[in-house]
N, C-alpha and C positions, 0 to 999 in steps of 0.2 A: 360743764356741769352735768350733762346727761351721762357722760362716761364715768364720772364719779358715782352717780347713782347706780349705774349698771355694774361697775367693776370694783369700786372701793368701799361702798357702804353696804351694810346689811339690808337686804330687801325686806319690805313688809311682808307678812305671811300671805296676804291676799295677792300681791304681785308675783311672789314666787310660785304660788299655786296656779295662778293664771298662766304664767310663763311655761310651767311644766305641762299643764294640761294642753295648751296650744301647741307645744312642741310635739307631744305624743299624738294628738289628733292630726296635726300637719304632716307628720311623718307617715301616718297611715293613709291620709288622704292623697298626698302627692306621690308617694313611692309604693304604697301598698304593703309597707313593712311595719312590723310592730316593734315598739320600743319596750324592751324588757331585759332585765339583768339575768334572769334564770337561763334563758337560751344563750346569752353571751358567755355565762360561766360554763354551760354545757359545751359550747363551741371551743372554749379555751381548754377544757379537759380533753376533748377529742383531739385537738391540735397537739397537745403535749404527749398524749398516750399513743395516738395512731398516726401522727404526722399529717393531720387534715389541713384544710386551707385556713388561712388567717382571714377571719370575717370582719366586717365593719362593726359587729356587736362586740368584738374583742377590744376594739378601740374605745367603745363606750365603757366597757368594763375597766379598762386602764384609766380612762379619763375621769371616772367618778372619784377615786381617792386622790388622783393627781390634782384635779380641780379643787377639791376640798382643801388640800394642803396649800395650794397657791392662794386660795381665798383667805386663808387664815395665817399666812406666812409671817405677818407682823406680830400677831399675838398668840401664836401656837406654842405650846410646850408639852413635852412628853410627860405622861402620867400613867400610873397603873390603877388609879382610882376608877371605880365603875359604879358610882351612884349607890343605890340601895343594895346592890349585890354585895357590897363591902360589909354591910351589917349582917348579912346572912352567912358570909364566909370568913369567920374569924380564924379559919385554918390557914389563911395566907394565900400566897400566889398560886400554889399548886392546886388547891381546892377550887379556886376561882377559874383557873385554866381548864380544869376537868369539867366543871359545870358549863362553862362557855362552849366547850367542845361538844358536850352532849346536847345543849340547846341548839347549837348550829347544825348538828346532825338531824335533829328533829325538824328544824326549819327547812333544811335541804330535802329531806324525805317528804315533808308536807308540800313543798313547792313542786316537786316532781309529781307527786300524787294528784295535786290539784290542777296540774297543767300550767303552773305559773306561780309566782310569789305574790305576797300580799299587795305590794305596790303595783305590780303588773296588772293584777285583777282590778285593784281599786282605782288606779289612775287611768290606765288604758282601756281595760274592759268596760268599766262603768261609763267612761266618756264615749265609747263606741256603742253603748246601749246593749252590751252582751248580757243576757238574762242570767247566765250561770255566774258571770263575774259579779253581778249585782248581788246574787244570793251568797256567793263566797265572801264578798265584802261584809255583808250583814253578819255572817257567821264569824268572820275574823274579829269584828268589833265586839260582838257579844262574848265570844270566848276570851278575848283579851281583857274585857271589863270584869268578867267573872273571875278569871285567874288572878288579876291584880287585886281584886277585892279579897279573895282567899289568902293571897300571899301577904298583903298588908295587914290583914286581921291576925295572921300568925306572928307578926313582928310586934 
């Protein structure tokens, strides 16, 4: 029964958040390492372009989509639908791909500039009490709410 809860059923939001937070804090506490996807992506880019070393964060980077695929293997199907973006991009797949590429570039630039991504600051930084991460998280939420409000008003 416990294994069904752990691996076969969808976790309640509070259990998933608690598990993720405890994992991040536990990793920092016991190993002194930070759990973050931005540095793992940076390590992967260095490994491909410069032949650097294969780091443990690259396994984390590989494990995220692989774990998501395995978790949804029974009910997963391929789709090109992308929620509300579809309403904005009546130009089809090419326009959607261009917008997603531009958005991803902004996200990558912002993560590099801010010293980490939104989830890294919000999950790990806040849980470790980092004042700059707390400030960054507040700005992320405010900017996201403002942009969503402006975007939805335009629809």
